Every structure is written in C-alpha cells, then in structure tokens.
Residue, then its C-alpha position, 0 to 999 in steps of 0.5 A: m907635389e910630385g915633380q914640383t920644385l921646392a921654390g914652387a911649394l914655398g910660394s910667397n913670403e907671406a905664405f912661408a912666414g905663417f908656417s910655424r905659427l899655424r896650428i895644423s891638424m893632421v889625419l892619416s886614413d887607410p884606403r886599403q881597409d873597409d871604409n877608409p878608416i882613420i889610423y892616426v890623428n895628432d894633438a891639434f886634431e883633438r884640440m880642434t874637434g874635441y874628439s880624442a884619438s881613441e874615439v876616432i881611430g877606426r872610423n871614417c872622417r864623415f862623423l865630422q859632418g852634420e846637418k848644414t854640411d854642404k853635400r857638394d863639398v862632401d862629394r868633392i872629397r869623395h871624388a878625390i878619394a875615389t880617384q886617388s887625387e888631391v883636393s882642397v875644400d872649405i867645409l862646415n864640420y862639427r865638434a864633439n859638442g855639436t858646435p859648427f866650424t869652418n874647416r879648410l881641408i887639404v886631402a892628398p894621397i901618399a902613394g906606395d912603390d906601385g903608385e897606389a895610395l897607401f894612405f890619405l893625408g888630411v891637413q886641416k885648419e879652422l878658419t877663424e874670424q881673423d882669417r875671414g878678415t884677411d885675404n883667404r888666399i894667403t891662408a890657403d897658400r900657407l896651408s898648401v905650404v904645410q901640406g906640400f912639405v908634410h906630403r913630401d917628408l911624411a912619404m919619406i918617413l912612412s917608407s921607413l915603417r915598412e919592414p924590407d923583408k916582410n909584407v908589413e905596411l901598416p905602421t904600429l901605434r908606437e911608430l905613429e906616435a913618433l910622427p909628431r916629433r919628426l914633424e916638429t923637427l922638420q918644422l924647425v928646419y923650415e922655420e930657420m930657413r924662413l928666418t935666414g931668408g932662403i925662401d927659394g929653397l936654394g939658400k943656406v941655413d945654420l945647422g948649429t942653430v937648427i940642431a940646438r933647437v931640435s935637441s932642446a925640444i927633445a930634451h924638454y919633452e923626453g928628459r927626466a930627473g937625474v939625466r943631464f943634457t949639455q950641448t955645444v954647437e958651432r955655426a955651420e951654413i948648409t943646404l936645406d936638404r942636408a940640414t933636414r937629413l941631419a936634424l932628423i938623424v940627430s932627433e932619432t939618435l937623441h930620442n934613443a939616448f933619452n929613452h934607452a940609455f938609462s933604463l937601469q940607472d937613476e942618473g946619467r949624462i947626454e952630450l951633443r957637440v956640433t963642430n966644424l972640421s979644419g979640413g971642411g965639413v961638420r962633425i956631430l957627436i952624441s954621447d951618453d954614459g948609460e948602459g950602452m948598446p948590447a955588443d951584438m946590436a948594430w946601429p942603425n938597425d934595419k929591424f926598427a923603423g928609426g934605424r931604417l929612417v937613419r939609414g935612408l937619411l944617410n944616403g946622399l950625405d956621403a957621411t961617415l958614421n961610427v958608433v963606439r961602445g965606451a967603458a960606459g955608454t955609447v958614442v955616435l960620431l957623424d962626419v959630414p963633408v959640406d959642399f957649400e956650393a951644392 
C-alpha cells in the first residue's frame, strides 16, 4: 500500500459499502522469531476458527491447514513470507473441530525503519455460500479495502509501541489488547466517511458524529456502575486525516479516564464536549472528577505506548493541548484549527 492514494485504496462504492459489515479476522505474526509464530489474534479469528488465543499464540499459522488444503496455495503464502511481499489467496482451512472452510486471506508485511518486516499482518474472511453467489471480485475488493486501511494505520499504531530509548520492538500483551479498540475507532471514522459519500478520501466527515460514536462505544465497553458519562457534541466538518487523528486521541483519553480516574472511588463523572470556536476551529474537552493525575506526571507520557501514540497523532494537527489538574480530577483541553480547504 506504500505510495498508494487513499482513493486507490478505497476502490469502488461497492467495496467501501461493505467495510463496516464484514467480520474480519486479524492475525499478527513475528518473522524475527523462529518459525514466524503468531503473537496476536482478535476475537473474530477465535469465532471463525474455533481456536482460542491461548491455543494459537506462539504457533505458526500452518495448523489451520489440513488434508485437502491445496499445496500450491501454501507455497504462494510461503513465498510471500520469504520475500516479504504481499499475497492474496483463497485457501481451504480447518476449524478446531475439524470442519473445513474456504478462507480469503491477505498477508502483508509491516516494515520497520530499516525496511525489514517487523510483523506480518493477516486479514481473513470466511467465504460463505452467499459470497459464492455474488461476484467474488467484490468480496476481494472489500477485503482489500480493509487490508489497506489496517496496514497503513496499524503501522502507525505499532510504531508507538516501541520505546524510543530502548531496543524494545515487541508489543506487550496489554498493548496488543488495545488494538481492537483502536481499530474499531478507525472503522467508525471510515464508516462515517462512507455515509457522507466522501469515498475519494478528499471529502469531509462530521467530527461530532464520529467522536460521539467512538465515545459511546468506549463508555459501553469500559464504563462501570457508579461512573456517569455525558457528552455534548456540535457538528464540525473536517478532513478524514484530521478526523482519524482526533478520534484516536479521544479514544486514548477516554480510555485513560475510565480505567484510571476512579480506581479509589465508587462514583464519578466523565464529560466530553466538542464545540466550534467562534474564531474558527474546534475545541475538544474531556474532564473527570476522579483522583487526578500525580503532580509529577506529564501527559501525554512517552513512557507509555498510548502517550507516544497521542504525541504522534498531534504532529501535523497544529493543535494546542492543555492538561489541567483541577480541585478534583483532570481536564484535557484540545483546540484544533480547522482548515476547511485542506
């Protein structure tokens, strides 16, 4: 996908329309370890194959092959791994209970700064009878759209997992567990773009709608009894790149608030506001009345992957970020100038 335009990645209306409805399995493997073992799978992989993450972490993906798997398909995948190139193949795989299924698989390397593959990303979708009754090129296009976005944005996210002053490149389990949340955030941005018709990548999306959906999802999955969440969002049209960056920043900030602001409290409140500034631009405010950050802690903090990700996302936004420790809790204030012609 390197050098490919967003419009090229999106392809047709039909391809993009199916993006959010696909149940996509994702696998990461580490070619720097012996036999290129799996280091991460998402929930969709577990549902599709019947294997739990604990059963497959540390194993090579070949366990999905079986008696009737075509050796030519296997050879194509092996060649792509050996040459660190991308491949797309329909391959017969087997679930944990032994039943076969046809798996449309795209494998792509995620390269480090030296050009060598740090990870291989596998994006998979089971081909159903319904898929076989339609034009398979549409299914392939849809999966390629997913693969293209995931490849690009996952590379950005994974780059934040490596500590800048240490030779640490393997994500921790906790950091890998944050990938589904970040991918869901990206998916909501792309889906909003589809709904507004900006499939060429140059149109605008409503930032307020995107952030409202992202925050509602986080509150649903990470909220707990006693912690109230309120949000007030105004409409603000913004380019896809800025919407993506801001949605990820909001996701990281809210995740921190839900998981760290009330560890010693039974009750609390988290508030999100998105407002248009009279002089142009957008203000995003996220506040809580919890314990507050320690006085000696800066945020975003480069010691943590989320902090490095936020700092990287801020680059290019020309935004002003302020973190205020109130009498109770923390207030994160982000002012973003919006260039509507960008």
